[in-house]
C-alpha positions as CSV (number, residue, x, y, z in Angstrom):
1,M,-105.8,288.2,-88.5
2,Q,-105.6,284.5,-89.3
3,I,-108.8,282.5,-89.8
4,D,-108.9,278.8,-90.2
5,I,-112.2,277.1,-91.3
6,L,-112.7,273.4,-90.6
7,T,-115.3,271.9,-92.9
8,L,-116.2,268.8,-94.9
9,F,-116.7,271.0,-97.9
10,P,-113.9,273.5,-98.3
11,G,-115.0,274.2,-101.9
12,I,-118.0,276.0,-100.5
13,C,-115.7,278.5,-98.9
14,E,-113.1,278.9,-101.6
15,G,-115.2,280.9,-104.1
16,A,-116.3,283.4,-101.5
17,L,-112.8,283.9,-100.1
18,T,-111.4,284.8,-103.5
19,E,-113.8,287.6,-104.3
20,S,-114.6,291.2,-103.3
21,M,-113.7,292.3,-99.8
22,M,-112.3,288.9,-98.7
23,K,-109.9,288.9,-101.6
24,R,-108.9,292.5,-101.0
25,A,-108.3,291.8,-97.2
26,Q,-105.9,289.0,-98.1
27,E,-104.1,290.9,-100.9
28,K,-103.5,293.7,-98.3
29,N,-102.1,291.1,-95.9
30,L,-104.8,292.2,-93.4
31,A,-106.2,288.7,-93.1
32,T,-105.1,285.2,-93.9
33,I,-108.1,282.9,-94.4
34,R,-107.8,279.2,-95.1
35,A,-110.4,276.4,-95.5
36,H,-109.3,273.0,-94.4
37,N,-110.9,269.6,-95.1
38,L,-111.8,268.0,-91.8
39,R,-111.3,264.5,-93.5
40,D,-107.5,265.2,-93.6
41,W,-107.5,264.5,-89.8
42,A,-109.5,261.3,-89.9
43,K,-107.0,258.4,-89.3
44,D,-108.9,255.5,-90.8
45,K,-108.4,254.5,-94.4
46,H,-111.9,255.7,-95.4
47,H,-111.5,259.1,-93.6
48,V,-114.6,258.7,-91.6
49,T,-115.6,261.9,-89.8
50,D,-119.2,261.0,-88.7
51,E,-121.0,258.2,-86.9
52,P,-124.6,257.4,-85.8
53,P,-125.6,259.0,-82.5
54,Y,-125.5,256.9,-79.3
55,G,-129.0,256.3,-78.0
56,G,-130.4,256.1,-81.5
57,G,-132.0,258.7,-83.7
58,Q,-131.8,260.0,-87.2
59,G,-128.8,261.3,-89.0
60,M,-125.1,261.3,-88.2
61,V,-122.9,263.2,-85.7
62,L,-119.4,264.6,-86.4
63,K,-116.8,262.7,-84.4
64,A,-114.7,264.4,-81.7
65,E,-111.3,262.9,-82.7
66,P,-110.7,264.6,-86.1
67,I,-112.0,267.9,-84.8
68,F,-109.7,267.9,-81.8
69,E,-106.8,266.7,-83.9
70,A,-107.4,269.4,-86.5
71,V,-107.7,272.3,-84.0
72,E,-104.6,271.2,-82.1
73,A,-102.6,270.9,-85.2
74,I,-103.6,274.3,-86.5
75,N,-103.2,276.1,-83.2
76,G,-99.8,274.5,-82.2
77,E,-98.7,276.2,-79.0
78,R,-101.0,279.2,-79.2
79,K,-104.5,279.5,-77.8
80,S,-106.9,280.8,-80.4
81,K,-110.6,281.5,-80.2
82,V,-112.5,278.4,-81.4
83,I,-116.0,279.0,-82.7
84,L,-118.6,276.4,-83.7
85,M,-121.2,277.5,-86.3
86,S,-124.4,276.1,-84.9
87,P,-128.1,276.9,-85.0
88,A,-128.0,276.5,-81.2
89,G,-125.5,279.3,-80.8
90,R,-125.7,283.0,-80.1
91,T,-127.3,284.9,-82.9
92,L,-124.6,286.9,-84.8
93,T,-124.9,290.7,-84.4
94,H,-122.8,293.6,-85.4
95,G,-121.5,293.9,-81.9
96,I,-120.3,290.2,-81.9
97,A,-118.6,290.8,-85.3
98,Q,-116.8,293.9,-83.9
99,D,-115.6,291.9,-80.9
100,Y,-114.1,289.2,-83.1
101,S,-112.6,291.6,-85.5
102,K,-110.1,292.4,-82.8
103,E,-108.9,288.8,-82.4
104,E,-105.6,287.6,-83.9
105,H,-106.6,284.1,-84.7
106,L,-110.0,282.4,-85.1
107,V,-110.6,278.7,-85.7
108,I,-114.1,278.0,-87.1
109,I,-115.7,274.6,-86.9
110,C,-118.5,274.0,-89.4
111,G,-121.3,271.8,-88.1
112,H,-123.0,269.3,-90.4
113,Y,-125.5,266.4,-90.2
114,E,-127.1,266.4,-86.7
115,G,-124.2,268.4,-85.2
116,V,-121.0,267.6,-83.4
117,D,-120.1,265.3,-80.5
118,Q,-120.9,267.3,-77.3
119,R,-117.4,266.8,-76.0
120,V,-116.2,269.2,-78.7
121,I,-118.6,271.8,-77.4
122,D,-117.7,271.1,-73.7
123,H,-113.9,270.9,-74.0
124,L,-112.8,272.7,-77.2
125,V,-115.2,275.4,-78.3
126,D,-115.1,278.9,-76.9
127,D,-118.3,280.2,-78.5
128,E,-121.2,278.9,-80.6
129,I,-122.5,281.3,-83.3
130,S,-125.7,281.1,-85.3
131,I,-126.6,283.4,-88.2
132,G,-130.3,283.0,-87.7
133,D,-133.2,280.9,-86.6
134,Y,-133.1,278.5,-89.5
135,V,-131.1,275.4,-90.6
136,L,-128.6,275.3,-93.4
137,T,-127.3,272.4,-95.4
138,N,-123.8,272.9,-94.0
139,G,-122.1,275.1,-91.5
140,A,-119.6,276.3,-94.1
141,I,-122.3,278.6,-95.6
142,A,-122.8,280.1,-92.1
143,A,-119.0,280.4,-91.6
144,I,-118.6,282.5,-94.7
145,V,-121.3,284.9,-93.5
146,F,-119.5,285.1,-90.1
147,V,-116.1,285.6,-91.7
148,D,-117.3,288.3,-94.0
149,A,-119.1,290.2,-91.2
150,V,-115.8,290.1,-89.1
151,V,-113.2,290.7,-91.7
152,R,-114.8,293.8,-93.2
153,L,-114.5,295.5,-89.8
154,I,-110.7,295.1,-89.7
155,P,-109.2,298.6,-90.1
156,G,-108.0,299.0,-93.7
157,V,-110.2,296.4,-95.3
158,L,-112.9,298.8,-96.6
159,G,-111.8,301.5,-99.0
160,D,-113.7,304.2,-96.9
161,E,-113.1,303.8,-93.2
162,G,-116.4,305.6,-92.5
163,S,-118.4,302.9,-94.4
164,A,-118.5,300.4,-91.5
165,A,-119.5,303.1,-89.1
166,D,-122.5,304.0,-91.2
167,D,-123.6,300.4,-91.8
168,S,-127.0,299.3,-90.7
169,F,-126.8,298.1,-87.0
170,A,-123.6,300.0,-86.4
171,K,-125.6,302.6,-84.5
172,G,-128.4,300.3,-83.5
173,L,-130.7,301.4,-86.3
174,L,-131.2,300.5,-89.9
175,E,-129.5,302.6,-92.5
176,F,-131.4,305.5,-94.1
177,P,-132.5,305.3,-97.8
178,Q,-129.9,306.0,-100.4
179,Y,-130.2,307.5,-103.9
180,T,-127.9,308.2,-106.8
181,R,-128.2,309.5,-110.4
182,P,-130.4,310.2,-112.3
183,V,-132.4,312.7,-110.3
184,E,-135.7,311.4,-111.9
185,Y,-136.4,307.9,-113.1
186,R,-139.8,306.8,-114.4
187,G,-141.3,309.8,-112.7
188,W,-139.8,309.0,-109.3
189,R,-137.6,311.9,-108.0
190,V,-134.9,311.9,-105.5
191,P,-136.1,313.7,-102.3
192,E,-135.4,317.4,-102.7
193,I,-133.6,317.6,-99.4
194,L,-130.8,315.5,-100.7
195,L,-130.2,318.0,-103.6
196,S,-130.3,321.0,-101.3
197,G,-126.6,321.1,-100.3
198,N,-127.8,321.8,-96.7
199,H,-125.7,319.2,-94.9
200,G,-127.3,319.8,-91.5
201,A,-130.8,319.4,-92.9
202,I,-129.7,316.3,-94.8
203,A,-128.2,314.7,-91.6
204,K,-131.5,315.5,-89.8
205,W,-133.6,313.9,-92.6
206,R,-131.4,310.8,-92.7
207,A,-131.6,310.4,-88.9
208,E,-135.4,310.6,-89.1
209,Q,-135.6,308.2,-92.0
210,S,-133.3,305.7,-90.3
211,L,-135.6,305.8,-87.2
212,E,-138.7,305.3,-89.3
213,K,-137.2,302.5,-91.3
214,T,-136.2,300.7,-88.1
215,K,-139.7,301.2,-86.6
216,R,-141.2,299.7,-89.7
217,N,-138.8,296.8,-90.5
218,R,-137.1,296.0,-87.2
219,P,-139.0,297.4,-84.2
220,D,-137.2,294.8,-82.0
221,L,-134.0,296.8,-82.4
222,L,-135.7,299.8,-80.7
223,D,-136.9,297.6,-77.9
224,E,-133.3,296.5,-77.3
225,K,-132.2,300.2,-77.2
226,T,-134.9,301.1,-74.7
227,G,-134.5,297.9,-72.6
228,D,-138.2,297.0,-73.1
């Protein structure tokens, strides 16, 4: 997979892309991830990428010209999926991340200021993605979250292929509680069932705990499964 991120602040992306799973995915040649400075496609001498909104109002709006120029230069003759990180987009889910992990090339536009010129959304963007109902300083932060969620699902990125299948949300429920050594710490013991060696009983306990945790922390997930 190739991922190109268009942002006014590529430095926000670079640290995250050279650590942990993102670094490993690129070292294995499973993904190529690049952060581009949108100002490189602004043609005036001051590299202006934003202007005040027509009709008045606070803040600035990212101009259409440099965004179109950048995406067209990166894509060349191919047609890639173009995604805008925006609080007005679809909320990112595990299912959305799975779908995008199958794509060959993603171009991610990072919103900033009061957003982007609507003509970018109408005529260039394939999908708008939000990572939650809140506003961040810059879309590059959201883009890194999106990229991480997608890239870790590419086969071969994780050391254990079963890890992604057992993640929270992969089965529609939150993950069950996990424990490791020591067996007892400050008087708190690991549940005896996990020490029993009875794999069937452990699986049953984990399923029950997963359901209870979801009921307690994210009951909305259960509503989605039942269609309520």
